[in-house]
C-alpha positions, -999 to 999 in steps of 0.1 A, spaced: 95 172 -51 64 160 -65 52 126 -70 49 117 -103 24 95 -119 42 70 -146 12 66 -170 26 62 -203 52 49 -232 68 39 -267 100 18 -284 122 37 -309 135 18 -338 175 27 -345 181 28 -383 214 25 -398 217 39 -432 248 25 -454 260 38 -488 289 39 -510 304 70 -524 317 66 -557 325 92 -590 331 85 -627 356 105 -649 391 103 -661 402 119 -625 388 85 -607 408 56 -596 379 35 -611 378 45 -645 389 26 -673 422 40 -691 420 52 -723 439 28 -744 447 25 -786 420 -1 -802 446 -28 -812 454 -28 -773 444 -57 -753 419 -46 -725 429 -56 -689 404 -72 -664 384 -40 -644 398 -34 -610 375 -50 -582 355 -27 -561 364 -28 -524 340 -50 -500 322 -27 -477 322 -34 -441 290 -34 -424 290 -9 -391 279 -29 -357 247 -20 -345 258 -3 -310 243 -20 -278 221 6 -260 239 11 -224 204 4 -205 209 -34 -219 244 -36 -207 229 -29 -170 225 -62 -149 190 -71 -136 182 -85 -102 149 -103 -92 122 -82 -73 93 -99 -58 64 -78 -50 60 -77 -8 27 -97 -12 38 -120 -35 18 -106 -62 42 -109 -90 81 -108 -97 100 -87 -123 135 -83 -132 148 -45 -133 181 -28 -135 200 -35 -104 203 5 -94 165 11 -98 149 12 -63 113 0 -53 88 25 -37 54 11 -31 27 35 -47 -9 26 -36 -21 1 -61 16 -7 -72 53 -5 -70 76 23 -86 111 16 -95 131 44 -97 164 51 -110 189 61 -86 205 86 -106 176 103 -123 147 101 -104 124 110 -136 134 75 -153 109 50 -133 91 19 -140 58 12 -123 43 -24 -120 6 -21 -113 -14 -54 -95 -48 -47 -77 -81 -56 -79 -106 -37 -100 -138 -20 -79 -163 -50 -73 -188 -53 -104 -166 -31 -129 -163 -41 -165 -130 -47 -172 -134 -31 -208 -154 0 -195 -127 5 -169 -96 6 -191 -114 28 -216 -123 52 -189 -90 51 -171 -73 57 -207 -95 90 -211 -84 101 -175 -48 97 -181 -47 121 -212 -72 144 -195 -51 144 -161 -21 153 -187 -38 180 -200 -45 196 -166 -8 209 -165 4 220 -199 -22 212 -228 2 231 -254 31 208 -251 12 170 -249 15 149 -277 -8 118 -276 9 91 -297 -16 61 -289 -44 57 -266 -62 26 -279 -78 -3 -261 -71 -35 -285 -90 -64 -293 -69 -82 -271 -81 -64 -242 -52 -45 -238 -49 -8 -231 -19 11 -246 -12 47 -241 19 64 -253 25 102 -247 48 129 -241 49 164 -226 55 186 -196 32 170 -170 42 187 -139 53 224 -142 85 215 -118 94 187 -143 113 180 -175 92 172 -205 85 134 -198 82 105 -223 57 79 -206 43 47 -219 20 24 -202 3 -8 -212 -25 -24 -188 -49 -54 -192 -72 -73 -166 -73 -112 -156 -93 -124 -132 -106 -91 -119 -69 -79 -113 -55 -49 -130 -21 -59 -144 1 -38 -163 38 -17 -163 45 18 -172 79 33 -180 86 70 -177 120 90 -187 128 125 -198 122 132 -234 159 138 -241 167 103 -226 137 82 -240 159 70 -269 184 57 -242 158 41 -219 131 28 -244 152 -3 -255 149 -15 -221 109 -23 -227 111 -56 -239 132 -71 -212 109 -55 -184 79 -70 -203 96 -104 -202 103 -102 -169 73 -93 -153 55 -126 -139 23 -128 -122 20 -153 -92 -9 -145 -70 -39 -137 -95 -62 -137 -68 -78 -102 -58 -89 -112 -23 -57 -120 -9 -40 -84 -20 -40 -48 -10 -42 -21 -36 -77 -3 -52 -93 -28 -26 -72 -6 8 -78 -26 38 -65 -6 68 -44 -25 92 -66 -18 121 -96 -41 106 -120 -14 107 -126 -2 74 -118 -10 34 -117 15 9 -118 10 -31 -88 36 -40 -88 54 -76 -58 44 -100 -32 69 -99 -38 72 -61 -15 65 -34 -12 60 5 2 91 21 3 82 55 -14 62 80 -21 54 115 -40 35 143 -75 49 133 -73 62 96 -53 69 64 -46 97 43 -48 91 2 -34 112 -25 -34 118 -61 2 110 -77 -2 147 -89 -2 162 -54 -33 177 -65 -61 159 -43 -61 147 -8 -90 123 9 -84 114 43 -106 90 66 -105 79 102 -129 53 120 -132 52 157 -154 23 173 -172 35 205 -188 12 230 -225 32 218 -238 49 189 -226 83 182 -251 110 194 -257 140 171 -237 164 194 -207 139 191 -208 143 154 -211 181 157 -181 181 181 -159 156 159 -166 183 127 -159 213 150 -124 196 161 -113 188 125 -123 220 113 -105 241 141 -101 278 136 -100 274 100 -131 300 96 -109 330 116 -81 325 83 -84 356 62 -103 345 26 -124 318 43 -155 311 23 -180 287 34 -201 267 6 -224 246 22 -232 232 54 -254 203 68 -264 201 104 -299 189 104 -294 148 95 -295 126 125 -264 108 115 -243 135 94 -229 166 101 -210 184 65 -189 215 55 -175 226 26 -158 255 24 -127 274 6 -96 287 25 -57 297 13 -34 269 18 -1 284 21 21 285 -10 -5 263 -27 -34 288 -31 -70 284 -28 -82 250 -19 -116 235 -15 -126 213 11 -153 192 21 -152 176 59 -182 149 69 -189 134 100 -211 105 102 -217 72 119 -225 36 111 -235 17 141 -211 22 168 -186 38 147 -178 77 142 -166 82 109 -149 115 99 -138 122 61 -121 151 44 -115 157 8 -94 187 -8 -84 195 -42 -82 233 -62 -117 247 -70 -108 245 -105 -99 210 -101 -128 199 -81 -151 187 -111 -122 166 -124 -114 149 -88 -152 147 -82 -152 111 -93 -125 102 -75 -141 115 -47 -171 95 -52 -158 65 -53 -140 69 -22 -169 80 -2 -190 54 -16 -168 25 -10 -161 26 25 -168 -5 41 -167 -8 79 -161 -38 102 -191 -24 118 -212 -40 95 -237 -70 101 -221 -100 119 -226 -133 105 -259 -144 113 -272 -166 143 -271 -199 122 -239 -199 107 -222 -187 141 -241 -222 153 -226 -243 120 -193 -223 124 -176 -211 156 -151 -192 136 -176 -171 114 -169 -136 122 -136 -139 135 -106 -123 117 -67 -122 119 -48 -91 111 -18 -86 94 11 -107 111 39 -90 125 73 -107 128 111 -104 133 141 -122 144 149 -118 179 187 -113 190 186 -153 203 176 -162 168 140 -172 181 112 -158 156 89 -134 172 53 -135 163 19 -116 169 -11 -103 149 -45 -86 160 -74 -111 162 -111 -92 161 -139 -107 171 -168 -94 150 -194 -121 165 -224 -110 182 -212 -139 209 -181 -140 236 -152 -164 224 -129 -183 246 -105 -214 238 -95 -196 204 -66 -213 189 -47 -211 156 -18 -224 136 13 -204 127 26 -210 93 59 -201 82 67 -194 43 100 -185 25 104 -163 -4 91 -183 -30 63 -194 -11 76 -225 2 61 -241 33 87 -242 61 73 -253 93 41 -247 115 33 -242 152 1 -241 176 -10 -211 196 -40 -208 219 -55 -176 235 -44 -172 270 -71 -149 281 -102 -158 295 -127 -144 274 -126 -124 239 -155 -98 241 -178 -92 214 -163 -64 190 -131 -67 209 -95 -73 198 -69 -99 213 -35 -102 203 -18 -134 190 17 -138 203 46 -169 202 85 -170 200 93 -196 178 130 -216 190 156 -214 166 155 -253 163 123 -249 143 136 -244 107 161 -219 95 144 -189 107 169 -164 88 147 -177 55 113 -171 71 99 -144 44 59 -148 54 40 -157 80 3 -170 77 -23 -174 108 -48 -197 102 -74 -200 126 -83 -238 140 -114 -236 165 -132 -214 195 -158 -219 216 -185 -196 225 -181 -181 262 -209 -187 285 -201 -156 306 -192 -120 294 -153 -111 297 -141 -96 332 -138 -59 333 -103 -51 320 -78 -38 343 -71 2 339 -37 15 325 -26 40 355 7 48 343 37 35 330 74 38 313 93 22 287 131 19 277 153 2 254 182 -15 275 217 -22 260 209 -52 245 177 -36 226 150 -53 246 120 -32 255 112 -29 289 82 -17 301 66 -13 334 31 -2 340 8 4 367 -28 -12 365 -61 -14 383 -84 -41 391 -116 -26 377 -138 -60 385 -153 -68 417 -134 -99 424 -98 -103 440 -74 -113 410 -45 -135 418 -33 -136 382 -34 -115 348 -35 -117 312 -15 -89 304 -7 -73 265 22 -48 258 16 -30 226 44 -11 206 36 17 177 58 36 154 54 76 151 24 74 129 3 55 150 11 21 137 9 -10 154 47 -25 153 46 -56 177 24 -69 204 33 -91 231 12 -111 256 19 -129 291 0 -146 315 13 -134 351 7 -146 386 6 -116 404 26 -107 433 -2 -105 456 -39 -111 456 -52 -78 444 -89 -67 455 -109 -45 434 -97 -10 426 -64 -17 440 -33 -14 420 -8 -35 407 28 -30 389 38 -53 363 69 -57 341 71 -70 306 104 -74 282 98 -75 243 134 -93 233 156 -73 209 168 -60 187 149 -25 188 168 7 177 138 33 191 101 34 206 74 62 193 49 47 220 32 21 238 4 8 255 -6 -20 281 -38 -37 285 -48 -60 313 -74 -90 312 -85 -122 330 -65 -150 321 -76 -186 312 -63 -209 341 -69 -244 328 
């Protein structure tokens, strides 16, 4: 089933009409009886009092509500207890468990930098309608599309927005606060709309902004977990998949797709490397019957581009543009695909995606800033944490050195918070490896004992860097991974055994080792570090076996890696 974009809605009014039926005439029981003039008349018979008909309570309002808080603490909302949440790029979509076409989307994400909120909302109103017209313009009925004086965009429409879905009734209300787009969107099949619409006021009342800070959230401002790049994501686009060096985004109609990957090299990419990267991505597509090359760039020093059309299975002909380009020591590859007849429609989305790529390879802090601030240019990635089988809180996080200098004696505070954002406890951490080289990544790791606090209530972990020093010498050459294996024992612990080779020119008695776990999509799921005394003094180019245990419970393991560095011994 294709994902659908909940973008519009309305509140119907239920009117109850009541009346009295009556008749006049001799046969009517309410007509005055005919009597002689000399006979006294009796008092008129009183009419019966009409009993008001009770307005039935819509079933949707009888459904118990539950509280939901967004994963990053941006907002909270009350929703029917049987609606399930799904993250949709810059928002969260709640879907009825019994009818997937009944859904609510709560928006919360920062606008592109420099965007005027009024202009942005007006343009999105136009795009929402034109997007709906793509599928079945004959069925589309626009009830409202207006930006009010209060700065709120209200759009309501009905129609068959997708050929494989029933006619839908859609309503959206969005606005901007502090550079953040907020709003709600309710969707239901047209025939179900009168039953679902009464919930709208409750949804509005239950939507509360908790953290109106565009720098603290993801959404339109997508930040890759690896820390190498950010992108501004168009409205009504979402994440399809992520891996260790890139992301694939798609519009929620399933018509267009954009992918980007960033590879960090130890040198500036050469033109031949750009050509090789593009050829590898293109593969054997030119051999497919019906392939048509539309555009090609091969003569620019830091860009390779090819645009073509080719059959795409049951989806018909698709137009695709592939790019390979460089920025400093980064090799960047992008791909964009859409049906040829929709190419111009999605062109603004493509332009925004392409031009908004910002890499962490951008200029580091200047020398004066680095002199004054030992932490300038050192950034912490997303923390990873879980409770192990012994009740300890296992915490790890990547830390990137974007300074022009090597770093040593890096320290940080690990702060714990509950689901309401209340501070619970803090622990300190110091880097165990001797030197973190320029442009390199280390991994914070700490196991907090059960006595720290009620660790079961920990809902968020934040890492605050405290101090660092410039290293006088560069890092010792990393140990080279030779081979290894990983297993999960009966307790759910991951046991990794690996063979590493001393890549330097000195005998080593100790090693700082990092074990990295990845899921099936290549995303980092946890990292554990240890400082180990080697079983024997290991000369240059000699190999040594190491064993690392990561406490469970773990259910499965897709892949792993092991990194060896020189430890800090004092």
